Each structure stands twice: as structure tokens, then as C-alpha cells.
C-alpha positions as CSV (number, residue, x, y, z in Angstrom):
1,M,0.0,0.0,0.0
2,S,1.4,3.4,-1.0
3,S,1.2,6.6,1.0
4,F,-1.5,9.1,0.2
5,E,-0.7,12.1,-2.0
6,Y,-2.8,14.2,-4.4
7,R,-1.5,17.0,-6.6
8,G,-3.7,18.8,-9.2
9,Q,-7.1,20.5,-9.7
10,A,-9.9,19.7,-7.2
11,E,-13.3,21.1,-6.5
12,I,-14.3,22.3,-3.1
13,K,-17.6,20.5,-2.7
14,H,-18.4,21.3,0.9
15,F,-17.3,23.8,3.5
16,N,-18.0,23.3,7.2
17,A,-16.5,25.8,9.7
18,R,-16.9,25.0,13.4
19,K,-15.5,25.6,16.8
20,E,-13.7,22.8,18.7
21,G,-12.1,22.4,22.1
22,P,-13.2,23.2,25.6
23,D,-15.6,26.2,26.1
24,E,-12.9,28.5,27.4
25,E,-10.4,27.6,24.7
26,K,-12.4,27.0,21.5
27,T,-10.6,27.3,18.2
28,L,-11.7,27.7,14.7
29,A,-11.7,24.4,12.7
30,L,-12.6,23.6,9.1
31,D,-13.7,20.5,7.2
32,L,-13.3,20.8,3.5
33,K,-14.7,18.1,1.2
34,L,-12.7,17.9,-2.1
35,T,-13.3,16.0,-5.2
36,A,-11.1,15.4,-8.3
37,K,-10.8,13.1,-11.3
38,T,-7.5,11.3,-11.2
39,G,-5.8,8.1,-12.5
40,S,-6.3,4.7,-11.1
41,A,-2.8,4.6,-9.7
42,A,-4.2,6.4,-6.7
43,L,-6.1,3.1,-5.8
44,S,-2.9,1.6,-4.5
45,F,-3.3,3.6,-1.3
46,F,-6.4,1.6,-0.5
47,D,-5.6,-1.8,-1.9
48,D,-3.1,-3.0,-4.5
49,G,-5.7,-5.3,-6.1
50,L,-8.5,-2.7,-6.4
51,E,-7.7,-1.6,-9.9
52,G,-8.1,-5.1,-11.3
53,F,-11.5,-5.5,-9.6
54,L,-12.8,-2.2,-10.9
55,F,-11.5,-2.1,-14.4
56,L,-11.2,-4.4,-17.4
57,P,-7.5,-4.9,-18.0
58,D,-7.4,-4.4,-21.8
59,T,-9.7,-1.5,-22.2
60,G,-9.8,0.3,-18.9
61,A,-13.6,0.1,-18.9
62,V,-15.5,0.0,-15.6
63,R,-16.5,-3.6,-14.9
64,N,-19.8,-2.7,-13.4
65,Q,-21.4,0.6,-14.4
66,M,-24.1,0.0,-11.7
67,L,-21.5,-0.1,-8.9
68,E,-22.1,2.4,-6.1
69,P,-19.2,4.6,-5.0
70,L,-16.9,2.8,-2.6
71,K,-16.5,4.4,0.8
72,Y,-13.3,4.0,3.0
73,K,-12.8,5.1,6.5
74,H,-9.0,5.4,6.2
75,E,-7.6,8.4,8.2
76,V,-4.2,10.0,7.4
77,Q,-2.9,12.2,10.2
78,D,-0.3,15.0,10.0
79,C,-0.7,15.9,6.4
80,E,0.5,19.1,4.7
81,L,-2.1,20.9,2.5
82,D,-1.4,23.6,-0.1
83,I,-4.6,25.1,-1.4
84,A,-5.5,28.5,-2.8
85,G,-2.2,30.0,-1.9
86,C,-2.5,28.8,1.8
87,R,-0.5,26.2,3.5
88,F,-1.7,24.1,6.4
89,H,0.2,21.6,8.6
90,G,-1.2,18.8,10.8
91,V,-4.1,18.2,8.5
92,R,-6.3,15.1,8.9
93,V,-7.5,13.5,5.7
94,S,-10.4,11.1,5.9
95,K,-13.8,10.1,4.5
96,F,-12.6,8.8,1.2
97,Q,-15.0,7.9,-1.6
98,I,-14.1,6.3,-4.9
99,E,-16.2,6.2,-8.1
100,P,-14.6,4.4,-11.1
101,V,-14.7,6.1,-14.5
102,D,-14.0,4.5,-17.9
103,G,-10.4,4.8,-19.0
104,F,-8.6,3.8,-15.8
105,Q,-9.9,7.0,-14.1
106,I,-11.6,7.5,-10.7
107,Q,-13.5,10.3,-9.2
108,L,-11.9,10.6,-5.8
109,T,-13.5,12.5,-2.9
110,W,-12.0,13.1,0.5
111,Q,-12.2,15.4,3.5
112,C,-9.4,17.6,4.9
113,S,-9.8,18.8,8.5
114,F,-7.5,21.5,10.0
115,Q,-7.4,24.8,11.9
116,P,-7.2,27.9,9.7
117,S,-7.2,31.6,10.6
118,K,-10.3,33.6,10.1
119,D,-8.8,35.2,7.0
120,E,-7.9,31.9,5.5
121,C,-11.3,30.6,6.3
122,A,-12.9,33.5,4.4
123,V,-10.6,32.9,1.4
124,L,-11.6,29.3,1.1
125,A,-15.3,30.1,1.7
126,E,-15.2,32.3,-1.5
127,L,-14.0,29.2,-3.5
128,L,-16.9,26.9,-2.6
129,Q,-17.9,24.9,-5.7
130,E,-14.8,26.2,-7.5
131,E,-11.8,24.2,-8.8
132,V,-8.5,25.1,-7.2
133,E,-5.0,23.8,-7.3
134,V,-4.4,21.4,-4.4
135,H,-1.4,19.5,-3.1
136,V,-2.0,17.3,-0.1
137,V,0.6,14.8,1.2
138,A,1.4,12.9,4.4
139,Q,4.4,14.6,6.0
140,P,7.5,12.5,6.5
141,D,8.2,10.8,9.8
142,L,11.1,12.7,11.2
143,F,11.8,10.0,13.8
144,G,12.2,7.1,11.3
145,G,9.0,5.3,12.2
146,D,6.7,3.5,9.8
147,Q,4.5,6.2,8.5
148,Q,1.8,3.9,7.2
149,S,1.4,2.0,10.4
150,S,1.6,5.0,12.8
151,R,-0.4,7.6,10.8
152,V,-2.9,5.7,8.7
153,S,-5.9,4.4,10.6
154,R,-7.8,1.8,8.6
155,T,-10.7,1.4,11.0
156,S,-13.1,0.6,8.1
157,S,-13.9,-2.9,7.0
158,A,-12.4,-1.8,3.7
159,A,-8.9,-2.4,5.1
160,T,-6.9,-5.5,4.4
161,G,-6.3,-8.1,7.1
162,D,-8.9,-9.8,9.2
163,D,-11.7,-8.9,6.8
164,G,-10.4,-11.5,4.3
165,Q,-8.6,-9.3,1.8
166,G,-5.3,-10.4,3.3
167,D,-6.1,-14.1,2.8
168,P,-3.8,-15.7,0.2
169,L,-7.0,-17.3,-1.3
170,F,-8.8,-13.9,-1.6
171,H,-8.0,-13.5,-5.3
172,D,-9.2,-17.1,-6.1
173,A,-12.4,-16.6,-4.1
174,C,-13.1,-13.3,-6.0
175,Q,-12.6,-15.0,-9.4
176,A,-14.9,-17.8,-8.4
177,V,-17.7,-15.5,-7.3
178,M,-17.4,-13.3,-10.4
179,Q,-17.3,-16.3,-12.8
180,T,-20.2,-18.2,-11.2
181,G,-22.3,-15.2,-10.1
182,R,-22.8,-16.9,-6.7
183,A,-21.9,-15.1,-3.5
184,S,-22.6,-17.6,-0.8
185,I,-20.4,-18.8,2.0
186,S,-21.2,-22.4,1.1
187,S,-20.2,-22.0,-2.5
188,I,-16.8,-20.6,-1.5
189,Q,-16.4,-23.5,1.0
190,R,-17.0,-26.0,-1.7
191,H,-14.9,-24.3,-4.4
192,L,-11.8,-23.7,-2.2
193,R,-12.4,-26.6,0.3
194,I,-12.0,-24.3,3.4
195,G,-14.0,-23.8,6.6
196,Y,-17.0,-21.7,7.2
197,N,-15.3,-18.9,9.1
198,R,-12.6,-18.4,6.6
199,A,-15.1,-18.4,3.7
200,A,-17.3,-15.9,5.6
201,R,-14.3,-13.5,6.0
202,L,-13.5,-13.8,2.2
203,I,-17.1,-12.8,1.4
204,E,-17.0,-9.9,3.8
205,G,-13.7,-8.8,2.2
206,M,-15.4,-8.8,-1.3
207,E,-18.3,-6.7,0.1
208,Q,-15.8,-4.0,1.2
209,I,-14.4,-3.5,-2.3
210,G,-17.7,-3.7,-4.1
211,I,-17.6,-7.2,-5.6
212,V,-20.7,-8.4,-3.7
213,S,-23.5,-6.5,-2.1
214,P,-24.3,-6.3,1.6
215,M,-26.7,-9.0,2.8
216,D,-30.3,-8.4,2.0
217,I,-33.2,-9.1,4.4
218,R,-33.2,-12.8,3.4
219,G,-29.4,-13.1,4.1
220,G,-28.5,-13.3,0.4
221,R,-25.9,-11.2,-1.6
222,T,-25.8,-10.0,-5.2
223,V,-22.6,-10.3,-7.3
224,L,-21.9,-6.7,-8.5
225,L,-18.8,-7.5,-10.6
226,A,-18.6,-10.1,-13.3
227,S,-15.4,-11.4,-15.0
């Protein structure tokens, strides 16, 4: 998984100024929602295999045009943000959303939270719904630690690991589901000859990257991507 960085034009979609902290020491804080179209290389921040699940390899076409935007709860702490001639440190980047676009492109949306001055807040408020030049990047770890493990919180089920995406059979399970159109735990058990709990984690991992739907009221799932 790569570190998060974006440089280019982005639209300020939402602007939320607020006060935070104890009553006697409240400070001005700002949440900016930004959105931009960028290349699929940015997907490596979320999962190295995500591009292959979203796009056809030869044409770059989106595999499933009906796929809803993927939402991730990754949080990147201590970023540096350059926007509209202003520079901010200690920025928290979160609430990522991905919508694939034909041609190995994605519409990437995310939120930056930081503490501006009143003048900076006024400047950014004037740019709501406008496209501006943006550069946001995780700041280097000056103490030599592992930036990804210490600064990226993957509290969402979209993270790899215990949700099945880190399983060495995850790719095989995804291929089986996309080829057969069946998204049941029992079918994964039979196909891969594994236990119930492991098959359940694989199915849950597929849900997080949009291959299968969440369970419906009858306990079934729909396959959203076909190979």
C-alpha cells in the first residue's frame, strides 16, 4: 500500500467551519470536502488489487457501471495541505470515496480537517464549488518510524487483514464469485475446500471493495462485478 498524496485540480464540494475544544479555549476548525478526477494509480493507497477489480485490464472500462461509490474510513494524520495560496500543517485526511470512470480513471472524494485563521477561512469560503490547485501529502516521519502503520488508521472494513482481503485465497475466491455469479459462503467453501469462518471472511472482504452487495433481508448477496 502506497502513502496518500494528491496534486492537481480539485473542486471544493463542501465547507464546514466550526469551533472545537473546551468552552474556554475553543478554536476555529474547518472541514473541506474535495473531489477530483485522477488516474487509477491512486487506488494503491487503498488496496493493490483494487484496480483489477474495478476495471477491465485491456480497455480500462469499468467492470460494473451500476456499482455504487466505494467508501473507505482510512484516516491519514499530520498531512500538509497547499490550497488557494494557503499552506496548512497537521491536516487530517479522511472520508474517502471512490467512483470508477472508464479509461482507468476515478472520481476521488475526501475530507481535509484543519485549523485555519479567520482570514484563511474567508478565502476558502469564497472558493466553494470552484476548482482550485491542491497538493496534499502525508508529512515524512522525522523519527524514522513506519509512517503507514503509525499515521494511517484503517478502521473501516475496507482495510486488508482480518476482513479476508489479506487471505492468500482472496483472489481465487473473487474470481470464483465473479465467474459463477454466486456469492454464498457455502459455494466458497466447496470451491476452495475451506472452513465456514474463513469463507465468511472472504465474502466480507469482497463486500468492502464492491464485488458483492451487503446481505439483504433474506441473508443473500448479489454479485456486483462479473469477470
